[in-house]
C-alpha positions in Angstrom: 130.2 130.0 94.1 127.3 127.6 94.7 126.6 126.9 98.3 127.1 123.4 99.7 124.0 121.3 100.5 122.7 120.5 103.9 124.3 117.0 104.0 127.7 118.4 103.1 127.4 121.2 105.8 126.4 118.6 108.4 129.3 116.4 107.5 131.7 119.3 107.5 130.6 120.3 111.0 132.0 116.9 112.2 135.5 118.0 111.2 137.3 120.5 113.5 138.7 123.4 111.6 142.5 123.7 111.5 142.9 120.3 113.2 145.2 117.7 111.7 144.0 114.1 112.4 145.9 110.9 112.8 145.2 108.3 110.1 143.0 106.3 112.4 140.9 109.3 113.3 140.7 110.4 109.7 139.5 107.0 108.5 136.9 106.9 111.3 135.6 110.3 110.2 135.5 109.2 106.5 132.6 106.8 107.3 130.7 109.5 109.2 131.1 112.3 106.6 130.0 110.4 103.4 127.2 112.5 101.8 126.0 110.2 99.0 123.4 107.5 98.8 125.7 105.3 96.8 128.8 103.6 98.2 131.3 106.4 97.9 134.9 106.0 97.1 137.5 106.9 99.8 140.2 109.1 98.3 143.6 110.3 99.4 145.1 113.5 98.0 148.7 114.5 98.7 150.9 117.4 97.8 154.6 116.6 97.5 157.7 118.7 97.8 159.0 117.7 94.4 159.4 119.5 91.1 157.6 117.5 88.4 159.4 119.5 85.7 162.5 117.6 86.5 162.3 114.0 85.3 164.3 112.7 88.3 161.7 114.1 90.7 158.7 112.7 89.0 157.0 110.3 91.5 155.5 107.3 89.7 155.0 103.8 90.9 152.5 101.1 91.7 151.2 99.5 94.9 149.0 96.5 95.6 146.4 97.5 98.2 145.6 94.5 100.4 141.9 94.9 100.2 141.5 96.4 96.7 139.6 99.5 95.9 136.1 98.1 95.9 135.3 98.2 92.2 135.9 95.9 89.2 138.9 97.2 87.1 138.5 96.5 83.4 141.8 95.5 81.9 142.8 94.9 78.3 146.0 93.2 77.2 148.0 93.9 74.0 149.6 90.5 73.4 150.3 88.1 70.6 148.3 84.9 70.2 150.5 82.9 72.6 149.3 85.1 75.6 145.6 85.6 74.8 144.4 82.7 76.8 146.5 83.6 79.8 145.4 87.2 79.7 141.7 86.3 79.5 142.0 83.6 82.2 143.5 86.3 84.5 140.5 88.5 83.9 141.2 90.7 80.9 138.0 91.9 79.2 139.8 91.9 75.8 143.2 90.5 74.7 144.9 90.5 71.3 147.0 92.5 68.9 146.0 94.0 65.6 142.2 93.4 65.9 142.2 95.0 69.4 144.3 97.9 68.2 141.9 98.4 65.2 138.9 98.3 67.6 140.4 101.2 69.6 141.1 103.2 66.4 137.3 103.1 65.9 136.7 104.6 69.3 136.3 101.7 71.7 137.8 102.6 75.1 135.7 100.7 77.6 138.5 99.8 79.9 140.4 101.2 82.9 144.0 99.8 82.5 146.0 98.5 79.5 148.9 96.1 79.8 151.2 95.0 77.0 154.2 92.7 76.4 157.4 94.5 75.3 157.2 93.2 71.7 153.8 94.9 71.3 154.9 98.4 72.0 155.8 99.3 68.4 152.4 98.2 67.2 150.8 100.6 69.7 152.3 103.6 67.9 149.1 104.2 65.9 146.9 104.5 69.0 149.6 105.9 71.4 148.1 109.4 71.2 144.6 108.1 72.0 145.7 106.0 74.9 148.1 108.7 76.2 145.4 111.4 76.3 143.3 109.0 78.5 146.2 108.0 80.7 145.9 104.4 79.4 149.2 103.9 77.6 151.1 100.9 79.0 154.3 102.0 80.7 157.2 100.1 82.2 157.3 102.5 85.2 153.7 101.6 86.0 154.5 97.9 85.6 152.0 97.6 82.7 154.7 96.6 80.1 155.6 93.1 81.1 156.1 89.5 80.1 154.2 88.4 83.2 150.9 89.1 81.7 148.7 86.9 83.8 150.3 87.8 87.1 150.1 91.5 86.3 146.4 91.4 85.3 145.6 89.4 88.5 147.3 92.0 90.6 145.5 94.9 89.0 142.2 93.1 89.4 142.9 92.5 93.1 143.9 96.1 93.9 147.1 97.2 92.2 146.9 100.9 91.6 149.3 103.4 89.9 150.2 106.7 91.5 152.0 109.5 89.8 152.4 113.2 90.4 150.5 115.7 88.2 151.9 119.0 87.0 151.4 120.6 90.4 153.1 117.8 92.3 149.8 116.3 93.6 148.8 112.7 93.9 145.1 111.6 93.8 144.0 108.0 94.3 141.1 105.9 95.6 141.9 103.4 98.4 138.6 101.8 99.1 134.9 102.3 99.6 132.9 103.7 102.5 131.3 100.2 103.0 134.8 98.8 103.9 135.3 98.4 107.6 137.8 100.8 109.3 140.5 98.2 109.7 140.6 97.5 105.9 140.5 101.2 105.0 143.3 101.9 107.4 145.5 99.0 106.2 144.9 100.2 102.6 145.8 103.8 103.2 148.9 102.9 105.3 150.1 100.6 102.4 149.6 103.4 99.9 151.4 106.0 102.1 154.4 103.7 102.7 154.7 103.0 98.9 154.7 106.8 98.2 157.2 107.4 101.0 159.5 104.6 99.8 160.0 106.2 96.3 161.1 109.6 97.5 163.5 110.9 94.9 167.0 111.3 96.0 167.3 114.9 94.9 164.4 116.2 97.0 165.4 118.8 99.6 163.2 119.8 102.6 159.8 118.2 103.3 158.9 115.4 100.8 155.3 115.2 101.9 153.7 118.6 102.3 150.0 117.7 102.8 147.7 114.7 103.1 144.0 114.8 103.1 141.3 112.1 103.0 137.8 112.5 101.5 134.9 110.6 100.2 133.2 111.2 96.8 131.6 114.7 97.1 132.5 114.8 100.9 134.5 117.3 102.9 138.3 117.0 103.2 139.9 115.7 106.4 143.4 117.0 106.9 146.0 114.5 108.2 148.9 115.1 110.6 151.8 114.1 108.4 154.3 113.2 111.1 151.6 111.2 113.0 150.7 109.4 109.8 154.3 108.5 109.0 154.8 107.2 112.5 151.9 104.8 112.0 153.4 103.1 109.0 
């Protein structure tokens, strides 16, 4: 295993081993433990007490973070001609139907999120595998299959993020940048946690949230006291 660099070790030394921090303390530490010269993302990683193999225990939803995530999100919209102007006015980098689909079949994937109107879903069959492998397929559960094209794109551009458990029941999302002030980071992470807590599957027994940690890009993990965090929401 390669050894961590000097900056990482110095940052890690600021974190007490075996301590579980409150959200406020963890956010304050995030800004002190960033190790990169660029404006690092602030990330939240959670392990949930769910079984993703059971469809009814899959945790998947969206949340609009009040201060965004600090980067421009490139959105495309699969829509018929009636919605193209609305989609582009809301900030879509590309909008359309067959021509856009054809562009993607040729390898173009320079976007972060795709939205579609319900009537376009059948047309996406030919690129469903390509989009699915990249996690870009529009999905009703993620709020990206909708008639409210303009509103949805605007929300995504402003800070709407999707969260969903992976095969190991983990969640991973960015909730801001190190350059954000502590108050904005704290409000974002609280909003995110509340959204996750609010969609607890009915069939989950025992502890729903098993671990929470915050980190910056390439920085050390800061473990959060779960009960203290939930009491702050």
